[in-house]
C-alpha positions as CSV (number, residue, x, y, z in Angstrom):
1,X,128.3,0.9,9.8
2,X,131.0,-1.9,10.1
3,X,133.2,-4.4,8.3
4,X,134.0,-7.5,9.1
5,X,136.6,-10.1,7.8
6,X,135.1,-13.0,7.3
7,X,138.0,-14.6,6.0
8,X,142.0,-14.9,4.5
9,X,143.2,-17.8,1.9
10,X,147.0,-17.6,1.1
11,X,149.4,-19.1,-1.3
12,X,152.8,-18.9,-2.7
13,X,154.6,-20.3,-5.8
14,X,156.1,-23.9,-5.9
15,X,159.7,-23.6,-5.9
16,X,161.0,-23.4,-2.3
17,X,163.9,-22.6,-1.9
18,X,166.5,-22.8,0.8
19,X,168.2,-19.3,1.7
20,X,171.3,-20.7,1.8
21,X,170.9,-22.2,-2.1
22,X,169.8,-18.5,-2.9
23,X,172.8,-17.3,-1.5
24,X,175.5,-19.4,-3.2
25,X,173.1,-17.9,-6.5
26,X,173.2,-15.3,-5.7
27,X,177.7,-15.6,-4.8
28,X,178.2,-17.3,-8.1
29,X,176.2,-14.6,-10.5
30,X,177.3,-11.4,-8.9
31,X,180.5,-13.4,-9.4
32,X,182.3,-12.3,-5.8
33,X,185.4,-12.8,-4.5
34,X,186.1,-15.4,-1.5
35,X,185.5,-12.3,1.2
36,X,182.9,-10.7,-0.5
37,X,180.8,-14.0,-0.3
38,X,181.5,-14.5,3.5
39,X,180.3,-11.1,3.9
40,X,177.0,-12.0,1.6
41,X,176.6,-15.2,3.3
42,X,176.8,-12.7,7.1
43,X,173.7,-10.9,5.6
44,X,171.5,-14.1,4.7
45,X,172.0,-15.5,7.5
46,X,171.5,-12.5,9.5
47,X,167.7,-12.3,7.7
48,X,165.9,-15.2,9.9
49,X,164.8,-16.4,7.6
50,X,164.9,-20.2,6.4
51,X,163.5,-20.3,3.2
52,X,161.5,-18.2,0.4
53,X,159.2,-19.2,-2.0
54,X,159.7,-18.6,-6.2
55,X,158.0,-19.3,-9.8
56,X,161.8,-19.3,-10.8
57,X,163.3,-22.5,-10.2
58,X,166.7,-21.5,-10.4
59,X,167.3,-20.2,-6.8
60,X,167.8,-23.2,-5.6
61,X,169.5,-25.7,-8.9
62,X,172.3,-25.4,-11.1
63,X,173.0,-23.4,-14.0
64,X,172.3,-26.3,-16.0
65,X,168.8,-26.1,-15.4
66,X,168.4,-22.9,-15.2
67,X,164.9,-21.5,-17.0
68,X,164.5,-18.6,-17.1
69,X,168.3,-16.9,-16.5
70,X,170.5,-17.9,-18.9
71,X,172.8,-21.4,-18.7
72,X,176.0,-18.8,-17.1
73,X,177.3,-18.0,-14.0
74,X,177.0,-14.5,-14.3
75,X,173.0,-15.0,-16.3
76,X,174.6,-12.9,-19.4
77,X,173.0,-11.6,-21.3
78,X,171.1,-10.5,-18.2
79,X,167.1,-10.6,-18.7
80,X,165.5,-7.4,-19.6
81,X,161.9,-5.8,-18.4
82,X,159.6,-7.2,-21.3
83,X,160.9,-10.6,-19.8
84,X,160.4,-9.8,-16.2
85,X,156.4,-8.9,-17.4
86,X,156.2,-11.8,-19.3
87,X,156.8,-14.0,-16.6
88,X,154.7,-11.8,-14.6
89,X,151.0,-12.2,-16.6
90,X,151.8,-16.2,-17.3
91,X,152.9,-16.7,-13.4
92,X,149.9,-14.7,-11.7
93,X,146.5,-15.6,-12.0
94,X,147.2,-19.5,-11.0
95,X,148.7,-17.7,-8.0
96,X,145.7,-15.6,-7.2
97,X,143.8,-18.9,-8.1
98,X,145.4,-20.7,-5.3
99,X,144.9,-18.2,-2.6
100,X,141.1,-17.0,-3.5
101,X,141.0,-20.9,-3.7
102,X,142.3,-21.4,0.0
103,X,139.8,-18.7,1.4
104,X,137.7,-21.8,1.2
105,X,134.3,-20.0,0.1
106,X,132.2,-21.8,-2.3
107,X,131.2,-20.7,-5.4
108,X,128.4,-18.7,-5.6
109,X,128.9,-17.2,-2.5
110,X,131.9,-16.1,-4.0
111,X,129.7,-14.9,-7.2
112,X,128.2,-12.7,-5.6
113,X,130.7,-10.2,-5.0
114,X,130.4,-7.3,-5.9
115,X,133.6,-5.5,-5.9
116,X,137.1,-6.7,-6.5
117,X,140.4,-5.0,-5.4
118,X,143.6,-6.0,-6.7
119,X,146.5,-5.1,-5.4
120,X,150.8,-5.6,-6.8
121,X,153.7,-3.5,-6.9
122,X,155.9,-6.6,-8.8
123,X,153.9,-6.5,-11.9
124,X,151.8,-4.8,-14.7
125,X,149.3,-5.6,-18.3
126,X,146.2,-4.8,-19.3
127,X,143.9,-6.1,-19.9
128,X,145.1,-7.3,-16.2
129,X,145.2,-9.8,-13.1
130,X,141.5,-8.2,-12.6
131,X,139.8,-8.8,-15.6
132,X,141.5,-12.6,-16.0
133,X,139.8,-13.5,-13.0
134,X,135.7,-12.5,-13.5
135,X,136.4,-14.1,-16.7
136,X,138.5,-17.8,-14.2
137,X,136.0,-17.5,-11.3
138,X,132.8,-16.7,-13.5
139,X,132.9,-13.2,-11.7
140,X,129.5,-10.6,-12.5
141,X,131.3,-8.7,-15.7
142,X,130.0,-5.7,-14.0
143,X,131.6,-6.3,-10.4
144,X,133.3,-2.9,-9.6
145,X,137.0,-3.2,-9.8
146,X,140.1,-1.4,-8.2
147,X,143.6,-1.5,-9.1
148,X,146.0,-0.8,-6.0
149,X,149.5,-0.7,-7.7
150,X,153.3,0.3,-7.0
151,X,152.0,1.0,-3.0
152,X,155.0,-1.2,-2.0
153,X,155.0,-3.5,1.0
154,X,151.3,-1.7,3.0
155,X,149.5,-1.8,-0.1
156,X,147.2,-4.6,2.1
157,X,146.8,-2.0,4.6
158,X,144.8,0.2,1.1
159,X,142.6,-2.1,0.1
160,X,141.6,-3.1,3.8
161,X,140.5,0.7,3.6
162,X,139.0,0.6,0.3
163,X,137.2,-2.3,1.0
164,X,135.7,-1.1,4.7
165,X,134.5,2.5,2.8
166,X,133.0,0.1,0.5
167,X,131.0,-1.4,3.1
168,X,130.2,1.7,5.1
169,X,128.2,2.7,1.5
170,X,126.8,0.2,0.4
171,X,125.0,-3.0,3.1
172,X,124.9,-5.1,0.0
173,X,129.4,-5.0,-0.6
174,X,131.1,-8.2,-0.4
175,X,134.2,-7.6,-1.5
176,X,137.1,-9.9,-2.6
177,X,140.7,-8.0,-2.2
178,X,144.0,-9.9,-4.0
179,X,147.5,-9.0,-3.3
180,X,150.0,-10.6,-5.4
181,X,153.7,-10.3,-5.8
182,X,156.4,-11.6,-7.7
183,X,159.5,-9.9,-6.1
184,X,162.0,-12.2,-6.9
185,X,161.7,-11.8,-10.8
186,X,163.2,-8.7,-10.1
187,X,166.9,-9.6,-9.0
188,X,169.4,-7.1,-9.5
189,X,172.6,-8.3,-10.7
190,X,174.5,-5.1,-8.5
191,X,176.4,-4.5,-5.5
192,X,175.1,-1.5,-4.4
193,X,173.5,-2.1,-1.0
194,X,170.5,-1.7,-1.7
195,X,170.0,-4.3,-4.2
196,X,172.4,-7.0,-1.6
197,X,169.8,-6.2,0.9
198,X,166.4,-6.4,-1.6
199,X,167.5,-9.9,-2.9
200,X,168.0,-11.4,0.3
201,X,165.1,-10.5,2.0
202,X,162.3,-10.7,-0.5
203,X,160.1,-13.8,-2.4
204,X,157.3,-14.2,-4.1
205,X,153.4,-15.1,-2.7
206,X,149.5,-14.0,-2.8
207,X,147.1,-13.7,-0.4
208,X,143.1,-13.1,-0.3
209,X,140.7,-11.7,1.8
210,X,136.7,-11.6,1.4
211,X,134.7,-9.0,3.5
212,X,131.4,-7.4,3.9
213,X,129.4,-5.7,6.2
214,X,127.3,-8.3,7.5
215,X,129.3,-10.2,10.1
216,X,129.1,-14.1,9.1
217,X,127.7,-16.9,11.5
218,X,130.6,-17.9,13.2
219,X,133.9,-17.4,13.4
220,X,136.6,-16.4,14.6
221,X,135.9,-12.9,12.3
222,X,137.5,-9.8,12.5
223,X,135.9,-6.7,11.9
224,X,138.0,-3.5,11.3
225,X,137.6,-0.8,13.8
226,X,140.3,1.6,13.6
227,X,142.6,2.5,10.9
228,X,145.7,5.1,10.9
229,X,148.2,6.7,8.4
230,X,151.2,8.8,8.5
231,X,154.5,10.1,6.2
232,X,158.0,9.9,7.5
233,X,159.5,12.4,4.8
234,X,162.7,12.3,6.3
235,X,163.0,8.6,4.9
236,X,161.7,9.5,1.5
237,X,164.8,8.4,-0.3
238,X,164.9,5.3,2.1
239,X,162.5,3.1,0.4
240,X,161.4,3.6,-3.1
241,X,160.2,1.7,-6.3
242,X,161.8,2.3,-10.0
243,X,161.6,1.2,-12.7
244,X,165.0,0.1,-14.6
245,X,166.0,-1.7,-17.9
246,X,166.4,-5.0,-16.1
247,X,163.3,-4.8,-13.6
248,X,162.1,-3.0,-11.0
249,X,164.5,-1.7,-8.5
250,X,164.2,-1.5,-5.3
251,X,165.6,1.0,-2.7
252,X,165.7,-0.1,0.7
253,X,168.4,1.5,3.3
254,X,169.2,-0.2,6.4
255,X,168.2,3.2,7.9
256,X,164.4,1.8,8.0
257,X,164.5,0.8,11.0
258,X,165.7,3.3,12.7
259,X,163.1,5.5,10.9
260,X,160.4,3.3,12.3
261,X,161.7,3.2,15.8
262,X,161.3,6.8,16.0
263,X,157.9,6.7,14.4
264,X,156.3,4.0,15.6
265,X,155.1,4.9,18.9
266,X,153.1,8.1,18.1
267,X,151.6,6.3,15.0
268,X,150.4,3.9,17.9
269,X,148.6,6.2,20.2
270,X,146.9,8.7,17.9
271,X,145.2,4.6,16.1
272,X,144.3,4.0,19.3
273,X,143.5,7.7,20.9
274,X,139.8,7.9,21.3
275,X,138.6,4.3,21.4
276,X,139.3,3.7,24.7
277,X,141.9,1.3,24.6
278,X,146.1,1.5,25.5
279,X,148.8,-0.7,23.9
280,X,149.1,-2.7,27.5
281,X,145.6,-3.7,26.4
282,X,146.0,-5.7,23.4
283,X,147.1,-9.1,22.8
284,X,147.9,-9.7,19.8
285,X,149.9,-8.1,17.4
286,X,150.5,-8.2,13.1
287,X,153.5,-6.8,12.1
288,X,154.6,-7.0,8.3
289,X,158.2,-8.4,8.7
290,X,159.9,-5.8,6.8
291,X,162.8,-7.4,7.9
292,X,164.0,-9.1,11.7
293,X,165.7,-6.1,12.5
294,X,162.2,-4.3,12.2
295,X,160.7,-6.2,14.2
296,X,163.3,-6.1,17.0
297,X,163.1,-1.9,17.0
298,X,159.0,-2.0,17.4
299,X,159.3,-4.5,20.2
300,X,161.8,-1.9,21.5
301,X,159.6,1.1,21.4
302,X,156.6,-0.8,21.8
303,X,157.9,-3.0,25.0
304,X,156.7,-6.2,23.3
305,X,158.4,-9.4,23.6
306,X,159.2,-11.8,20.8
307,X,156.2,-14.0,22.1
308,X,153.9,-11.1,21.4
309,X,155.7,-11.1,17.6
310,X,155.5,-15.0,17.2
311,X,153.1,-14.7,14.3
312,X,155.4,-12.3,11.7
313,X,158.5,-14.3,12.9
314,X,157.1,-17.6,12.1
315,X,156.3,-15.7,8.5
316,X,159.5,-13.9,8.0
317,X,161.3,-17.3,9.1
318,X,159.5,-19.5,5.9
319,X,158.4,-16.9,3.7
320,X,160.4,-14.0,3.5
321,X,159.5,-10.7,2.7
322,X,156.5,-11.1,0.3
323,X,155.9,-7.2,-0.3
324,X,151.6,-6.4,0.0
325,X,150.6,-10.0,0.9
326,X,152.9,-10.3,4.4
327,X,151.1,-8.8,6.6
328,X,147.8,-10.7,5.4
329,X,150.2,-13.8,6.1
330,X,150.6,-12.6,9.4
331,X,147.0,-12.1,10.3
332,X,146.0,-15.4,8.9
333,X,148.4,-17.0,11.2
334,X,146.9,-15.5,13.9
335,X,143.4,-16.0,12.9
336,X,144.0,-19.6,12.6
337,X,145.0,-20.2,15.9
338,X,142.1,-18.2,17.5
339,X,140.0,-20.1,20.1
340,X,136.6,-19.0,21.8
341,X,138.1,-17.4,24.9
342,X,139.8,-14.6,22.4
343,X,136.0,-13.0,21.3
344,X,136.6,-9.3,21.8
345,X,140.1,-9.3,21.8
346,X,141.8,-7.0,19.7
347,X,144.7,-7.3,16.9
348,X,147.0,-3.9,16.1
349,X,148.5,-4.8,12.8
350,X,151.5,-2.7,11.5
351,X,152.6,-2.2,7.8
352,X,155.8,-0.1,6.1
353,X,156.2,0.8,2.6
354,X,157.7,3.8,0.4
355,X,157.1,7.7,1.7
356,X,157.9,6.6,4.4
357,X,154.7,5.1,5.2
358,X,153.6,3.8,8.1
359,X,150.3,2.1,8.5
360,X,148.2,0.8,11.8
361,X,144.9,-1.0,12.1
362,X,142.9,-1.8,14.8
363,X,140.9,-5.1,14.8
364,X,138.3,-6.8,17.4
365,X,138.1,-10.5,16.8
366,X,134.8,-12.2,17.2
367,X,134.3,-15.5,18.3
368,X,130.8,-16.1,19.5
């Protein structure tokens, strides 16, 4: 029994911060000298990011107007984990509702959802976002709820796979998936390479999708055809999340792109084998833009052009890396551009995260 993605909705917080504004905030907060400041500006320019969004306005304003951090350039006393989780809880529901509204599904259909899957690695509280959504959206109180937490950038794939399995086991299933990350609340005041890199890349956003095993009456929509996941345990220490006293600390080294380059061809082969299609027949690519260098090494290894990867570059430029929702932003970018002549074509999608985990997915486009 096939599962279909009917719609994808996306949302970002109201505060849009130019990348050059963010780097100046970081230079002040880290108290960098001129040489260190120049190096950080080079890093920020090299990301391919023009702007990012945050629930915290402070990154784009002057110290006198700070609302989350102390009104001092060095940000002391630096906010502890408690303050960050309070901000997550305060901000999550409205952003989640905004993404779900962007699905453009009428209220009656939304309330028919049988399953709710929520995804996040940047905040936690209980009763959680899932229960808040049941109450806010008027969903049935007996809806079956699943929370996927702390998996990072590839977690949307696990949510889609869970929804696919639900649809395969229940012909009446209607699954609402919500991925939400507030990465910017976890800025670390540290000059370690990992923290500088994550500070240059990560941002806030949310994405929702609606899945069932009943094809919608009109297109475009996507059919989940095949999934394949692998672990590159050599990279276990290269990407990780840990909870520290001042937020969730991301470990992300410059070695990650090389590891992905090493494994991407075999990952693609194993996804497509037995499906009677080779990678040269794929028309569309939805690659999680974990960083500009990751996109470049995949292009080199799979013989893609930047035009093949245009959706990922556009999302990276406008929004940065939002962790789990990001690949859904890329898929929506593609979905919104489809025409009837794309019927029957395929989308190859990838995402990567702690482990080092490599996820892949093949989708078929329907637009009768």
